[in-house]
C-alpha positions in Angstrom: 0.0 -0.1 -0.1 1.3 3.5 -1.0 0.6 6.6 0.9 -1.5 8.1 -1.9 -3.8 5.0 -1.8 -4.1 5.3 1.8 -4.8 9.0 1.7 -7.6 8.8 -0.8 -9.1 5.4 0.8 -9.2 7.1 4.3 -10.8 10.3 2.9 -13.5 8.1 1.1 -14.3 6.1 4.4 -14.5 9.2 6.3 -16.6 11.1 4.0 -18.9 8.0 3.8 -20.0 9.1 7.6 -19.4 12.8 7.5 -21.5 13.4 10.6 -19.5 10.9 12.8 -16.3 12.1 11.5 -17.0 15.7 12.2 -17.9 14.9 15.9 -14.8 12.8 16.1 -12.5 15.5 14.7 -14.4 17.9 17.2 -12.8 16.3 20.2 -9.1 17.0 18.8 -10.0 20.5 17.5 -11.3 21.4 21.0 -8.1 19.9 22.8 -5.7 21.5 20.3 -7.4 25.0 20.3 -7.5 24.8 24.1 -3.8 24.2 24.5 -3.0 26.9 22.0 -5.3 29.5 23.5 -4.2 29.0 27.1 -0.5 28.7 26.5 -0.6 31.8 24.0 -2.6 33.9 26.5 -0.3 32.7 29.4 2.8 33.6 27.8 1.3 36.9 26.9 0.6 37.6 30.5 4.2 36.4 31.3 5.6 38.9 28.9 3.4 41.8 30.3 4.3 40.9 33.9 8.3 40.5 32.7 8.0 44.1 31.1 6.6 45.6 34.4 9.4 43.7 36.3 12.0 45.0 34.0 11.7 48.5 35.8 13.5 46.9 39.0 16.7 46.7 36.8 19.2 43.7 37.1 21.8 45.8 38.7 19.8 46.5 41.8 19.8 44.7 45.1 17.2 45.1 47.7 18.1 44.8 51.3 15.3 44.4 53.8 15.0 44.6 57.6 14.3 41.0 59.0 14.5 37.4 57.6 11.5 35.7 56.6 13.4 32.7 55.3 14.6 31.3 58.6 13.0 29.0 60.8 11.9 31.5 63.1 11.4 35.2 62.1 14.4 37.4 62.9 14.3 40.9 62.9 16.8 43.9 63.5 16.3 47.4 62.2 18.4 48.7 59.4 19.9 51.9 60.0 21.3 55.0 57.8 24.8 53.7 59.1 24.0 50.3 57.5 23.0 51.7 54.2 26.0 54.0 54.1 28.4 51.1 54.9 27.1 48.9 52.1 27.0 52.0 49.7 31.0 52.4 50.5 31.6 48.9 48.8 33.9 49.5 45.8 31.4 48.0 43.4 28.4 49.8 44.7 27.2 52.8 42.6 24.7 54.3 44.8 22.0 53.5 47.5 18.6 54.9 48.4 16.2 54.0 50.9 12.8 52.7 50.0 10.0 53.9 52.1 6.1 53.8 51.6 3.4 55.5 53.4 -0.3 55.9 52.6 -1.8 59.4 52.8 -4.8 61.3 51.4 -4.1 63.6 48.5 -5.9 66.5 47.2 -5.5 68.4 43.7 -6.9 71.2 42.0 -10.2 69.3 41.5 -10.6 69.2 45.4 -11.3 65.3 45.1 -9.8 63.3 47.9 -7.6 60.3 46.4 -5.5 57.6 48.2 -1.9 58.0 47.5 1.0 55.8 48.4 4.1 58.0 49.1 7.4 56.5 48.0 10.3 57.9 49.6 13.6 57.7 48.0 16.9 60.0 47.7 18.1 61.8 44.7 19.7 58.9 43.1 16.6 56.9 42.5 15.5 58.4 39.1 19.3 58.4 38.0 18.7 55.0 37.1 17.9 54.8 33.4 14.7 52.3 33.9 13.1 54.9 36.1 12.8 57.7 33.5 10.8 60.9 33.8 8.2 62.1 31.4 8.8 65.8 32.3 10.3 68.1 35.1 13.2 67.0 37.2 14.6 64.9 39.9 15.0 65.7 43.6 18.3 67.7 44.4 20.5 66.4 47.3 19.8 69.5 49.1 16.0 69.1 48.8 16.4 65.5 50.2 18.7 66.8 53.1 16.3 69.4 53.9 13.2 67.2 53.6 11.5 69.7 51.1 7.8 69.4 50.2 8.5 68.3 46.7 6.8 65.6 44.6 7.2 63.4 41.5 3.7 62.1 40.3 3.1 58.8 38.6 1.7 59.5 35.1 -1.6 58.1 36.1 -1.9 60.7 39.0 -1.8 63.8 36.8 -5.4 63.4 35.1 -6.7 62.2 38.7 -5.5 65.3 40.6 -5.1 67.9 37.8 -7.6 67.0 35.1 -6.9 70.1 33.0 -3.2 69.7 32.8 -0.7 67.8 30.7 2.7 66.2 32.0 4.5 69.4 31.3 1.7 72.2 32.4 1.4 70.3 35.8 5.0 71.1 36.7 5.0 73.8 39.5 1.3 73.2 40.6 0.4 72.6 44.2 -0.6 69.2 45.7 -1.9 68.6 49.4 -1.1 65.4 50.9 -1.8 64.6 54.3 -2.1 68.3 55.3 1.1 69.4 53.8 1.4 71.4 50.6 3.8 69.8 48.0 5.1 71.4 44.8 5.1 69.3 41.7 8.6 69.0 40.1 8.2 65.9 37.9 6.1 63.4 36.3 7.6 59.9 36.1 6.2 56.8 33.9 3.8 54.6 35.3 4.6 52.2 38.0 3.1 48.9 38.7 -0.7 49.1 39.3 -0.7 52.8 40.2 -4.3 54.1 39.4 -5.8 50.7 38.8 -7.3 50.2 42.4 -8.2 53.7 43.2 -4.7 54.6 44.6 -1.7 56.4 43.2 2.2 56.1 43.6 3.7 59.4 44.0 7.5 60.0 44.8 8.9 62.4 47.6 12.1 62.5 49.5 12.6 59.9 52.0 13.5 62.5 54.6 10.0 64.2 54.0 8.3 61.2 55.1 10.5 60.3 58.0 11.0 63.8 59.4 7.7 65.3 58.7 5.2 62.4 59.2 7.0 59.8 61.5 10.1 61.7 63.2 10.3 59.0 65.8 11.5 56.4 63.0 14.0 58.8 61.2 17.2 56.7 62.1 15.6 53.2 60.8 15.1 51.8 57.4 12.8 49.0 56.6 14.2 48.7 53.1 17.1 50.1 50.9 18.2 49.7 47.3 21.7 49.3 46.2 22.7 49.7 42.6 26.1 47.9 41.5 28.5 47.9 38.6 27.3 44.7 36.9 30.3 44.9 34.7 32.7 44.5 37.6 31.0 42.1 39.7 28.4 39.5 39.4 25.2 39.8 41.6 25.8 36.8 43.6 29.4 38.0 44.6 28.1 41.6 45.5 25.2 40.0 47.5 27.9 37.8 49.6 29.9 41.0 50.2 26.8 42.8 51.6 25.7 40.0 53.6 29.2 39.5 55.2 29.3 43.3 55.8 25.8 43.5 57.4 26.5 40.3 59.7 29.5 41.9 60.9 27.7 45.2 61.7 24.9 43.5 63.3 27.6 41.4 65.4 26.3 38.0 64.1 28.4 34.8 64.7 28.8 32.0 62.4 26.0 30.0 63.8 23.6 32.9 63.8 21.0 33.3 61.2 20.6 36.6 59.3 18.4 39.2 60.8 18.0 41.0 57.4 17.5 39.9 53.9 19.6 40.7 50.7 17.9 39.9 47.5 19.2 40.9 44.0 16.4 42.0 41.7 17.5 39.5 39.4 16.6 36.5 41.8 13.1 38.2 42.1 12.7 38.3 38.3 13.9 35.0 37.8 11.6 33.5 40.6 8.5 35.0 39.1 9.5 33.8 35.7 9.7 30.2 37.0 6.4 30.6 38.8 4.8 31.8 35.7 6.4 29.1 33.5 5.1 26.5 35.7 1.7 28.0 35.8 1.6 28.1 32.0 2.6 24.4 31.7 -0.1 23.5 34.3 -2.7 25.4 32.0 -1.1 23.3 29.1 -1.7 20.1 31.0 -5.1 20.9 31.8 -6.1 21.8 28.2 -4.1 18.4 27.2 -6.8 16.4 29.1 -9.5 17.5 26.4 -6.8 16.0 23.7 -6.9 12.6 25.5 -10.4 12.6 25.8 -10.3 13.3 21.9 -8.1 10.4 21.5 -10.5 8.2 23.3 -13.4 9.3 21.1 -11.1 8.3 18.2 -10.6 4.6 19.6 -14.3 4.3 20.2 -15.1 5.5 16.6 -12.6 3.2 15.1 -13.9 0.2 17.0 -17.5 1.0 15.5 -16.0 1.3 12.0 -14.2 -2.1 12.3 -17.6 -3.6 13.2 -19.3 -1.9 10.3 -16.6 -2.8 8.0 -16.1 -6.6 9.1 -17.3 -7.9 5.8 -15.1 -5.5 3.8 -12.3 -6.5 5.7 -13.1 -10.4 5.2 -13.2 -9.7 1.5 -9.9 -7.8 1.3 -8.3 -10.7 3.2 -9.8 -13.3 1.0 -8.3 -11.7 -2.0 -4.9 -11.5 -0.6 -4.6 -8.5 1.9 -2.4 -9.3 4.6 -3.0 -8.4 8.3 -0.3 -5.8 8.3 -2.1 -4.0 5.3 -5.4 -3.8 7.3 -3.6 -2.7 10.3 -1.8 0.1 8.4 -5.0 1.2 6.7 -7.0 1.5 10.2 -3.9 3.3 11.6 -3.7 5.9 8.9 -7.4 6.6 9.0 -7.1 7.3 12.8 -4.1 9.5 12.4 -5.9 11.1 9.4 -8.7 12.2 11.8 -6.3 13.4 14.5 -4.1 15.5 12.2 -7.0 17.0 10.4 -8.6 18.0 13.7 -5.2 19.2 14.8 -4.9 21.7 12.0 -8.4 22.9 12.2 -7.7 23.1 15.9 -4.6 25.3 15.3 -6.6 27.6 13.0 -9.5 27.8 15.5 -7.0 28.4 18.4 -5.5 31.4 16.6 -8.9 32.9 15.9 -10.0 32.5 19.6 -6.7 33.7 21.1 -6.9 37.0 19.2 -10.5 37.3 20.2 -9.9 36.9 23.9 -6.6 39.0 23.4 -8.8 42.0 22.3 -11.5 41.5 25.0 -8.5 41.6 27.5 -7.3 45.0 26.2 -11.0 46.3 26.3 -11.4 45.2 29.7 -8.7 47.5 31.2 -7.0 50.5 29.7 -3.8 49.6 31.4 -3.7 46.4 29.5 -3.9 48.0 26.2 -0.4 46.8 25.4 -1.1 43.2 26.1 -0.7 40.9 23.1 -0.8 37.0 23.0 2.4 35.2 22.5 2.4 32.3 19.9 5.1 29.8 20.5 6.2 27.8 17.5 7.5 24.8 19.4 4.3 24.6 21.2 2.2 24.8 17.9 4.5 22.0 16.5 4.3 20.0 19.6 0.4 20.2 19.7 0.0 18.9 16.0 2.6 16.1 16.9 0.7 15.1 20.0 -2.8 15.1 18.2 -1.2 12.8 15.4 0.5 10.5 18.3 -2.9 10.2 20.0 -4.5 9.4 16.8 -2.1 6.5 16.4 -1.8 5.4 19.9 -5.6 5.0 20.3 -6.1 3.6 16.7 -3.6 0.6 17.6 -6.4 -1.5 19.2 -9.0 -0.9 16.6 -6.2 -1.4 13.8 -5.2 -4.8 15.6 -8.7 -5.9 16.1 -9.4 -5.5 12.3 -6.3 -7.2 11.2 -6.8 -10.3 13.4 -10.2 -11.0 11.9 -10.4 -14.3 10.1 -11.7 -14.1 6.4 -14.4 -16.8 6.8 -15.8 -15.3 10.0 -15.7 -11.7 8.7 -17.5 -12.7 5.3 -20.2 -14.6 7.3 -21.0 -11.3 9.5 -24.2 -9.2 8.9 
């Protein structure tokens, strides 16, 4: 038997029972389109999140007060002296505290909005991943004097100054927690600012510690160190920082750290692994429908064997071998699954683009969302659908090939 004969014979037999063949193909179609849709949307979400995480910068290391990974929670406050000691390391470019505080802000429209004050020093917006749309950064003197100056997140501008642009808002006043701040800059969007009814805005960290919480002016919960990635690897500078802070906190060799040093790279990689695992889980769940479709193929082929018993007996009587019958039925089951797989890929593309557009329309902050199609996944799904057809066609094909001609010809 040549492939051309097998192809046309399979097509003829399947066309003879169009309704049944369509229902069989439908199971594979749903499985393939489900895998493509879920993985493509999942990869799109992963790309969106990784894009947001890129603002951390791979040359940054976050140092937190407290150690959550030890058997028992250990905590000791970090001080300005700790940060200055870390910043004095040769490979460290600069350091900034990171302080957060929630307040109520009131703009020109006199409407109260929840704001999260992010406190940094003048080095924060020198990082190229933290660009400003307009205006300027804090000066060192403004940080030292705890000046009432603020850099707005871009989403906060229309909320507090609906009639202004990123440029015209510079110099305007914003009341935060009873204090009047001058707007000196507008930064690009940060995280979920504006999504859940609150906005991130940045002020000198000293403004928070001295004007709102003067009792905590000497302690720091978190600071960020930016290092020269051309001179030293993240793991090496992490080890240097850890050794220095252990010495400053008088920790012996057996004592656990009472602080946490985490390179932004580790956080990004950890998030990436979690997202990848989640996408694989989605693909596995969707793949179950492929399994169901394969079982459907086996059931249909068993029915086909029963219906074509006399035909099988006749072919064997005129010289067809058992292997010829087996190959023919295997080819038919593979034909069903591959055809269903191809239609499933097309339908999966259409469904994915449709859902992608709905996701964009559901939230203005997701207008840059785009599904990501993976060629290896597409090819893998097609191969799996063909493999499922062959695997679940083995039993019906063997059953057909083992029929005895005399018995088969006598069947009604």
